[in-house]
NUPA-873730 format. One record per residue: residue in one letter; residue number from 1; x, y, z of N, C-alpha, C in turn. Coordinates in pm, whole numbers. Layout:
N
   r     k     n.xx     n.yy     n.zz    ca.xx    ca.yy    ca.zz     c.xx     c.yy     c.zz
   a   NUM        X        Y        Z        X        Y        Z        X        Y        Z
...
***
This chain:
112
   r     k     n.xx     n.yy     n.zz    ca.xx    ca.yy    ca.zz     c.xx     c.yy     c.zz
   x     1     1581     -560     -328     1506     -583     -449     1594     -539     -564
   x     2     1630     -628     -652     1731     -596     -753     1692     -486     -852
   x     3     1564     -460     -871     1524     -358     -969     1490     -224     -904
   x     4     1517     -209     -777     1487      -85     -706     1608        8     -714
   x     5     1592      124     -777     1703      218     -791     1750      271     -657
   x     6     1667      264     -552     1706      310     -420     1757      196     -331
   x     7     1767       76     -388     1821      -41     -319     1745      -74     -190
   x     8     1614      -54     -192     1533      -90      -76     1502     -239      -80
   x     9     1471     -293       34     1433     -435       44     1282     -442       44
   x    10     1226     -520      -48     1081     -540      -56     1055     -683      -15
   x    11      992     -700       99      967     -833      151      818     -863      142
   x    12      786     -973       78      646    -1012       68      595    -1054      205
   x    13      473    -1014      236      413    -1056      362      342    -1187      339
   x    14      323    -1261      446      246    -1384      432      100    -1344      412
   x    15       33    -1414      327     -105    -1382      293     -197    -1411      411
   x    16     -278    -1314      455     -377    -1344      558     -466    -1459      512
   x    17     -510    -1540      605     -579    -1665      571     -700    -1647      479
   x    18     -774    -1539      492     -894    -1523      410     -873    -1425      294
   x    19     -750    -1376      276     -722    -1285      164     -682    -1365       42
   x    20     -710    -1309      -74     -677    -1375     -199     -564    -1300     -268
   x    21     -452    -1369     -297     -344    -1301     -369     -382    -1282     -515
   x    22     -345    -1169     -571     -375    -1138     -710     -248    -1093     -780
   x    23     -245    -1109     -910     -135    -1060     -991     -195     -984    -1108
   x    24     -139     -869    -1141     -195     -783    -1244      -91     -748    -1349
   x    25     -138     -718    -1467      -54     -663    -1572      -69     -512    -1564
   x    26       27     -446    -1503       21     -302    -1482      105     -233    -1588
   x    27       44     -142    -1660      119      -63    -1758       58       76    -1766
   x    28      132      168    -1819       86      306    -1835       38      367    -1703
   x    29      110      343    -1596       76      400    -1466      169      518    -1442
   x    30      112      634    -1414      191      753    -1387      221      758    -1238
   x    31      341      721    -1199      381      724    -1059      436      863    -1030
   x    32      351      947     -974      384     1088     -956      473     1117     -837
   x    33      484     1023     -745      564     1049     -625      713     1053     -655
   x    34      787     1119     -569      931     1127     -587     1000      997     -546
   x    35      941      926     -453      995      799     -407      891      693     -440
   x    36      917      617     -543      818      520     -588      872      378     -580
   x    37      786      282     -558      829      142     -558      848       94     -701
   x    38      924      -12     -719      936      -69     -853      800     -117     -902
   x    39      776     -108    -1031      647     -147    -1087      618     -294    -1059
   x    40      722     -377    -1043      701     -519    -1011      630     -536     -878
   x    41      656     -446     -784      589     -452     -654      441     -419     -669
   x    42      411     -322     -754      272     -280     -772      191     -378     -857
   x    43      255     -476     -915      184     -575     -996      117     -682     -910
   x    44      137     -678     -780       76     -776     -691      -22     -706     -599
   x    45     -120     -779     -553     -221     -720     -465     -287     -829     -383
   x    46     -357     -788     -281     -441     -877     -201     -581     -821     -200
   x    47     -678     -909     -195     -817     -865     -185     -888     -950      -82
   x    48     -996     -899      -29    -1074     -968       72    -1220     -928       53
   x    49    -1314    -1021       68    -1454     -986       44    -1513     -889      146
   x    50    -1455     -881      266    -1513     -794      369    -1415     -691      423
   x    51    -1302     -739      473    -1208     -648      540    -1066     -700      523
   x    52     -979     -617      471     -839     -654      454     -759     -579      559
   x    53     -690     -653      643     -620     -593      756     -478     -649      763
   x    54     -380     -562      777     -242     -603      792     -195     -562      931
   x    55     -141     -656     1004      -92     -629     1139       53     -674     1148
   x    56      137     -585     1197      277     -620     1219      308     -586     1364
   x    57      342     -687     1441      372     -668     1583      520     -691     1609
   x    58      565     -646     1722      700     -677     1766      804     -570     1736
   x    59      763     -452     1695      861     -345     1674      898     -282     1808
   x    60     1027     -271     1832     1074     -205     1953     1042      -56     1942
   x    61      985        2     2045      949      144     2039     1027      229     2140
   x    62     1100      167     2228     1169      243     2332     1280      333     2278
   x    63     1373      277     2203     1491      351     2159     1498      371     2009
   x    64     1390      343     1939     1394      349     1793     1287      441     1739
   x    65     1318      500     1626     1220      580     1553     1208      518     1414
   x    66     1085      498     1369     1061      431     1242      993      525     1144
   x    67     1021      506     1018      945      569      911      870      459      840
   x    68      742      477      823      658      378      757      612      438      625
   x    69      640      370      517      599      413      384      491      318      334
   x    70      379      372      297      268      292      245      241      336      101
   x    71      237      240       11      214      268     -131       85      202     -175
   x    72        4      274     -250     -126      224     -294     -143      248     -443
   x    73     -199      150     -510     -233      164     -651     -371      103     -670
   x    74     -467      182     -713     -603      132     -738     -605       66     -875
   x    75     -635      -62     -876     -633     -139    -1000     -771     -153    -1063
   x    76     -875     -118     -989    -1012     -129    -1041    -1048        3    -1110
   x    77    -1050        1    -1241    -1074      125    -1317    -1218      173    -1311
   x    78    -1310       92    -1257    -1450      135    -1248    -1477      216    -1122
   x    79    -1384      217    -1027    -1405      292     -902    -1380      440     -922
   x    80    -1455      519     -850    -1441      665     -850    -1392      709     -712
   x    81    -1343      832     -704    -1299      887     -575    -1411      875     -474
   x    82    -1376      834     -353    -1474      821     -245    -1539      684     -234
   x    83    -1517      597     -331    -1580      465     -326    -1500      364     -244
   x    84    -1369      383     -233    -1287      293     -151    -1202      380      -58
   x    85    -1245      393       64    -1172      472      163    -1143      383      283
   x    86    -1036      415      354    -1001      335      470     -920      418      568
   x    87     -910      367      690     -833      432      796     -700      361      812
   x    88     -597      437      846     -463      382      868     -424      408     1013
   x    89     -392      300     1083     -352      307     1223     -208      260     1238
   x    90     -134      322     1329       -3      275     1371       -5      267     1522
   x    91       26      150     1575       23      127     1720     -111      169     1781
   x    92     -218      129     1716     -355      157     1761     -391      305     1763
   x    93     -311      388     1700     -337      531     1691     -368      566     1546
   x    94     -480      634     1524     -516      667     1386     -421      772     1331
   x    95     -365      743     1214     -271      834     1150     -333      902     1028
   x    96     -423      834      963     -491      889      845     -633      835      843
   x    97     -728      925      850     -868      886      849     -927      905      710
   x    98    -1005      808      667    -1073      812      538     -976      839      422
   x    99     -868      763      421     -769      774      313     -831      724      183
   x   100     -816      801       77     -874      768      -53     -764      779     -158
   x   101     -724      666     -215     -618      665     -316     -653      755     -433
   x   102     -779      755     -474     -820      828     -594     -850      976     -569
   x   103     -846     1021     -446     -887     1158     -414     -803     1263     -485
   x   104     -677     1235     -510     -590     1333     -575     -596     1331     -727
   x   105     -685     1250     -782     -698     1244     -927     -605     1144     -995
   x   106     -527     1071     -917     -437      969     -971     -476      833     -916
   x   107     -440      727     -984     -466      592     -934     -359      548     -835
   x   108     -254      628     -819     -141      594     -733     -129      698     -623
   x   109      -97      651     -501      -77      743     -391       15      679     -289
   x   110       83      761     -212      164      709     -103      161      808       12
   x   111      185      755      132      194      840      250      313      795      333
   x   112      365      886      414      477      856      504      430      881      644
***
């Protein structure tokens, strides 16, 4: 990604069939994390009326160790902490239960 100071590759995922792609004008966002994505990445989002699920299969697990970075930005300013929570699974194992982007008092959050 040419605007990433850490020279990471940001690859768009294919949109799930029932998800709606969105584009936002994001400004005045305080990205408090030490490792943050470019603001251009956070200007895009997906939404779903019932359940938004991302599945990535095919990672070799025998001889490899992976770090997964998940970045979240709540774009709905009417939501309060506790109104949008979700679980994060890796390889069918729960890694974070009831994750709430707004719980820390910021609209932005990330986990490793």
